[in-house]
C-alpha positions in Angstrom: -38.0 4.0 -90.0 -37.0 0.4 -89.4 -34.2 -0.2 -86.9 -31.4 -1.5 -89.1 -28.5 -3.4 -87.3 -24.9 -3.0 -88.2 -25.0 -5.9 -90.6 -28.0 -4.6 -92.5 -26.6 -1.4 -94.0 -27.5 -2.4 -97.5 -31.2 -2.4 -96.5 -30.8 1.0 -94.8 -29.0 2.4 -97.9 -31.9 1.2 -100.1 -34.5 2.9 -97.8 -32.4 6.2 -97.8 -32.2 6.2 -101.6 -35.9 5.7 -102.0 -36.8 8.3 -99.4 -34.5 10.9 -100.9 -35.7 10.3 -104.4 -39.4 10.6 -103.3 -39.0 13.7 -101.1 -36.5 15.9 -102.9 -38.4 18.9 -104.4 -38.7 18.7 -108.2 -37.8 22.4 -108.4 -34.3 21.6 -107.0 -33.5 18.8 -109.4 -32.1 21.3 -111.9 -28.6 22.1 -110.6 -29.0 25.7 -111.9 -32.3 26.2 -110.1 -32.2 29.4 -108.1 -33.6 29.8 -104.6 -33.2 32.5 -102.1 -29.6 32.2 -100.9 -30.7 33.0 -97.3 -33.2 30.1 -97.3 -30.5 27.5 -96.6 -29.9 29.2 -93.2 -33.5 28.9 -92.1 -34.6 31.2 -89.3 -37.8 32.9 -88.4 -37.7 35.1 -91.4 -38.6 32.1 -93.6 -41.5 30.8 -91.5 -44.2 29.8 -94.0 -42.0 30.4 -97.0 -42.8 28.4 -100.2 -39.2 28.5 -101.3 -38.3 24.9 -102.4 -35.1 25.0 -100.3 -37.3 25.5 -97.2 -39.5 22.6 -98.3 -36.4 20.5 -98.5 -35.2 21.5 -95.1 -38.6 20.8 -93.6 -38.8 17.3 -95.1 -35.3 16.5 -93.9 -36.0 18.0 -90.4 -39.1 15.8 -90.0 -36.8 12.8 -90.4 -34.3 14.4 -88.1 -31.7 14.2 -90.9 -30.6 17.8 -90.6 -28.8 16.4 -87.5 -28.8 12.7 -88.2 -26.7 11.5 -85.2 -28.5 13.6 -82.5 -30.9 11.7 -80.2 -34.4 11.4 -81.5 -35.6 12.8 -78.2 -34.3 16.2 -79.3 -35.5 16.1 -82.9 -32.4 14.4 -84.3 -32.3 11.3 -86.5 -31.0 9.0 -83.9 -28.7 7.3 -86.5 -25.6 5.4 -85.7 -22.3 6.8 -87.0 -22.3 4.1 -89.7 -25.9 4.9 -90.8 -25.0 8.7 -90.8 -22.1 7.9 -93.2 -24.6 6.0 -95.5 -26.8 9.1 -95.5 -23.9 11.4 -96.3 -22.8 9.1 -99.1 -26.3 9.0 -100.7 -26.7 12.8 -100.4 -23.4 13.3 -102.2 -24.1 10.6 -104.8 -27.4 12.1 -105.7 -26.0 15.7 -105.6 -28.7 16.7 -103.3 -28.4 20.2 -101.9 -27.6 20.7 -98.2 -31.0 21.0 -96.4 -29.7 23.3 -93.7 -26.5 25.4 -93.2 -26.6 26.3 -89.5 -24.2 27.4 -86.8 -26.7 25.7 -84.5 -26.1 22.4 -86.1 -22.3 22.8 -86.6 -21.3 24.4 -83.3 -23.9 25.1 -80.7 -25.9 21.9 -80.8 -22.9 19.6 -80.1 -21.9 21.6 -77.1 -25.4 21.8 -75.8 -25.6 18.0 -76.0 -22.4 17.9 -73.9 -22.8 20.8 -71.5 -26.5 21.9 -71.6 -29.2 21.2 -69.1 -32.0 18.9 -70.0 -34.3 22.0 -70.2 -31.9 23.7 -72.6 -31.7 20.7 -74.8 -35.4 20.4 -75.0 -35.9 24.1 -75.7 -33.2 24.7 -78.3 -32.1 21.5 -80.1 -35.5 20.7 -81.8 -35.6 24.2 -83.1 -32.1 24.0 -84.4 -32.9 20.7 -86.2 -36.0 22.3 -87.8 -34.1 25.4 -88.8 -36.4 27.7 -86.8 -33.6 29.6 -85.1 -30.6 31.2 -86.9 -27.6 31.6 -84.6 -24.5 33.8 -84.6 -21.3 33.5 -82.5 -20.3 36.2 -80.1 -16.6 35.5 -79.5 -14.0 38.0 -80.8 -13.8 41.5 -79.5 -11.8 44.6 -80.7 -9.2 43.9 -78.0 -9.6 40.1 -77.9 -9.0 38.3 -81.2 -6.3 35.8 -81.2 -6.0 36.2 -77.4 -9.7 35.5 -77.0 -9.5 35.0 -73.3 -8.8 38.7 -72.9 -12.5 39.4 -73.7 -14.1 42.2 -71.6 -17.8 42.0 -72.4 -19.2 42.0 -68.8 -21.9 39.8 -67.5 -23.1 40.8 -64.0 -25.3 38.7 -61.7 -28.3 40.9 -60.8 -30.1 38.3 -58.8 -33.0 37.4 -61.0 -31.2 38.1 -64.3 -27.8 38.7 -65.9 -26.8 42.2 -67.2 -24.5 42.3 -70.2 -22.5 45.3 -71.5 -19.8 45.2 -74.1 -18.9 44.7 -77.8 -18.2 41.9 -80.1 -16.7 42.1 -83.6 -16.6 39.8 -86.7 -19.9 38.4 -85.6 -21.0 36.4 -88.7 -24.5 37.3 -89.9 -25.4 38.9 -86.5 -27.8 41.3 -88.3 -29.8 38.3 -89.6 -29.5 36.0 -86.5 -32.3 35.2 -84.1 -30.0 34.2 -81.2 -26.3 34.5 -80.2 -24.2 32.1 -78.3 -21.7 34.4 -76.5 -18.6 34.4 -74.3 -18.8 36.9 -71.5 -16.7 37.9 -68.4 -18.3 37.0 -65.1 -15.1 37.4 -63.1 -12.6 40.2 -63.7 -10.0 38.9 -61.3 -9.2 35.8 -63.5 -8.6 35.4 -67.2 -9.5 32.0 -68.6 -11.3 31.0 -65.4 -13.5 34.2 -65.4 -15.3 33.5 -68.7 -18.9 32.1 -69.0 -21.0 30.9 -71.9 -24.5 32.4 -72.4 -27.3 32.4 -74.9 -28.8 35.8 -76.0 -32.0 36.5 -77.9 -31.0 39.1 -80.5 -34.4 40.9 -80.1 -33.6 41.8 -76.5 -33.5 45.5 -75.9 -30.0 46.9 -75.9 -28.6 44.6 -78.7 -27.4 46.4 -81.8 -25.6 45.1 -84.9 -23.7 47.0 -87.6 -22.5 45.2 -90.8 -18.8 45.5 -91.7 -18.1 45.9 -95.4 -15.1 43.7 -96.5 -12.6 44.4 -99.3 -14.5 41.9 -101.4 -17.6 44.1 -101.2 -19.5 41.7 -99.0 -20.7 42.3 -95.5 -21.1 38.9 -93.8 -19.6 40.2 -90.5 -20.9 42.6 -88.0 -20.0 44.7 -85.0 -22.4 43.7 -82.2 -23.1 46.0 -79.2 -24.7 45.0 -75.8 -25.9 47.9 -73.7 -27.6 47.0 -70.4 -28.9 43.8 -72.0 -30.9 41.7 -69.6 -31.0 37.9 -70.1 -32.6 35.2 -67.8 -30.5 33.2 -65.4 -31.2 30.0 -67.3 -29.4 31.5 -70.3 -26.1 30.3 -68.8 -24.7 27.1 -70.3 -22.5 25.1 -68.0 -21.1 26.5 -64.9 -20.4 30.2 -64.0 -16.8 30.9 -65.0 -16.7 27.5 -66.8 -17.2 28.9 -70.3 -13.6 28.6 -71.5 -13.8 24.8 -71.6 -17.0 25.1 -73.6 -15.4 27.8 -75.9 -12.5 25.5 -76.8 -14.8 22.6 -77.5 -17.0 24.7 -79.7 -13.9 26.0 -81.6 -13.0 22.4 -82.4 -16.4 21.9 -84.0 -16.1 25.3 -85.8 -12.7 24.5 -87.3 -13.8 21.1 -88.4 -16.8 22.5 -90.3 -15.0 25.6 -91.7 -12.5 23.1 -93.2 -15.2 21.1 -94.8 -16.5 24.2 -96.6 -13.4 24.8 -98.7 -12.6 23.3 -102.1 -15.1 23.9 -104.8 -15.8 27.6 -104.7 -16.8 30.3 -102.3 -14.1 30.2 -99.6 -11.7 28.5 -101.9 -11.6 30.9 -104.8 -15.1 32.1 -105.6 -15.4 30.6 -109.1 -16.8 27.1 -108.9 -15.6 24.3 -111.2 -12.6 22.2 -112.0 -9.6 24.6 -111.9 -7.6 22.8 -114.5 -10.5 22.9 -117.0 -11.1 26.6 -116.3 -7.4 27.3 -116.8 -7.4 25.6 -120.2 -10.2 27.8 -121.4 -8.3 31.0 -120.5 -4.7 30.0 -121.0 -5.1 27.5 -123.9 -3.7 24.0 -124.5 -0.7 22.5 -126.1 -0.7 19.9 -129.0 -1.6 17.1 -126.6 -4.5 18.9 -125.0 -2.7 19.7 -121.8 -2.6 23.2 -120.2 -0.2 25.3 -122.3 1.7 26.8 -119.4 3.7 23.9 -117.8 4.6 25.7 -114.6 0.9 26.7 -114.0 -0.1 23.2 -114.9 2.3 21.8 -112.2 1.1 24.1 -109.5 -2.6 23.4 -110.3 -2.0 19.7 -110.2 -0.2 20.0 -106.9 -3.1 22.0 -105.4 -5.7 19.4 -106.7 -3.6 16.6 -105.2 -3.4 18.5 -101.9 -7.2 18.9 -101.9 -7.7 15.2 -102.7 -5.6 14.2 -99.8 -7.3 16.8 -97.6 -10.8 15.4 -98.3 -9.7 11.9 -97.6 -8.2 13.1 -94.3 -11.4 15.0 -93.5 -13.4 11.8 -93.9 -11.0 9.8 -91.7 -11.0 12.5 -89.0 -14.8 12.8 -89.1 -15.1 9.0 -88.6 -12.7 9.1 -85.7 -14.5 12.0 -84.1 -17.8 10.2 -84.2 -16.2 7.1 -82.8 -14.5 9.0 -79.9 -17.4 11.3 -79.0 -16.3 14.5 -80.7 -13.4 16.3 -82.5 -10.0 16.7 -81.0 -7.1 19.2 -81.3 -6.3 17.7 -84.7 -9.0 20.0 -86.1 -6.4 22.7 -86.0 -4.3 20.8 -88.5 -7.3 20.5 -90.8 -8.2 24.2 -90.4 -4.6 25.3 -91.2 -4.4 23.0 -94.2 -7.8 24.1 -95.5 -6.9 27.8 -95.3 -3.6 27.3 -97.0 -4.9 25.2 -99.9 -8.0 27.5 -100.4 -5.8 30.6 -100.7 -3.5 28.8 -103.1 -6.5 27.9 -105.3 -7.7 31.5 -105.2 -4.3 32.7 -106.4 -4.1 30.1 -109.1 -7.6 30.9 -110.3 -6.8 34.6 -110.7 -3.5 33.8 -112.4 -5.3 31.6 -114.9 -7.9 34.2 -115.7 -5.3 36.8 -116.5 -6.7 40.2 -117.4 -10.2 38.8 -117.0 -9.5 38.6 -113.3 -9.1 42.4 -113.1 -12.8 43.2 -113.2 -14.9 44.4 -110.3 -18.2 45.3 -111.9 -19.7 46.4 -115.2 -19.4 45.1 -118.7 -16.5 43.1 -120.2 -16.5 40.4 -117.5 -18.7 37.4 -117.0 -20.5 36.8 -113.6 -18.1 33.9 -112.9 -15.1 36.1 -113.6 -16.3 38.7 -111.2 -17.1 36.0 -108.6 -13.5 34.8 -108.9 -12.1 38.2 -108.3 -14.3 38.8 -105.3 -13.7 35.3 -104.0 -9.9 35.8 -104.2 -10.2 38.9 -102.0 -12.6 37.1 -99.6 -10.1 34.2 -99.3 -7.7 36.5 -97.5 -9.8 35.9 -94.4 -9.5 32.1 -94.6 -6.3 32.2 -92.5 -8.0 34.4 -89.8 -11.6 33.2 -89.2 -12.1 30.3 -86.8 -8.7 31.0 -85.3 -5.7 32.4 -87.1 -3.2 30.1 -88.8 -0.6 31.1 -86.3 -2.9 30.2 -83.4 -3.8 26.9 -85.0 -0.1 26.1 -85.5 0.4 26.8 -81.8 -2.4 24.4 -80.9 -0.9 21.7 -83.1 2.5 22.2 -81.5 1.2 22.0 -77.9 -1.9 19.8 -78.1 -0.9 17.4 -80.9 2.8 17.2 -80.9 3.3 17.9 -77.2 6.1 20.4 -77.8 7.3 22.4 -74.7 6.7 26.2 -74.5 9.7 28.2 -75.6 11.9 29.5 -72.8 
């Protein structure tokens, strides 16, 4: 690709448009085209797959555009923040599907760029860009959720390797992951200063996962057990007992990206589409074509306004993060707002559907109606995952507002 300067973004935009149009798989141009829902995550299970989503990921990865601002030396696109914004704008304008949804891209990659050794960057970052490795996150434990620093999964130095024993919980897609980035305890005499950050191959003997079924009927989370798991010494990222700093940094990236996923469906109500139009179909309209229930209409409008402001704030915060080398504690504000607005949308969706939101399975309900009901139940976790709303409010109070601890 040509090296476009800051003043030549129009030329860059033209090249991006042309490349996207020429390389987007024809099979994906129909918005309703179905692909394997797991394909977007990549991973070894899809090596050699002819799924068009995988073809799209491969094409974007060859350009480095699955991680456009990462250095080209590690497989990234090497784009400037301004060029990356152009790429994002063109992907959105053309309604192109996301080429890769990856914890490696969202969370692990950025901290490896900051804390990893050169060997770790060379080993893992190109594979993350190409979607060859699917990652999971080993943070929470049965006795260490909101108080994450209380974690007890032990990691002992055995000279030529580390030995890990313990349990994690709520490990998203651990049963489908190839690798895990994990917090472990390397010093039992200290709390925050006794935590380290390691990388674990999920095929290592002694690693076991058990899916957890949620109230929504889905099982995206797992219990993960480590029994005498041996990992090499170079699986440590950063310093021994220096993992808490990395953990906090990674959580900032996680909260930023969880927030960006709310709004249209899935985490924000299950049933995709414009909430006001959906409500009109089920509640009806008045003589002027407005939603017949004025109170519901007001609350839906307020939620839509909140989301509009939220997305504008997301764009501003993302631009500031790129300019200042990463996200800040303000991601806790975004995460809290995202969870609140998404849960409100879920409640409004179910209210609008009325009796059609009472279905769980079987006849009498459309797939979208069933999705709305399951999504409403799933949304209860929005204020827990990625740090509870209470924890995020504490972060905002201390790290953003600078308020003193209560006496």
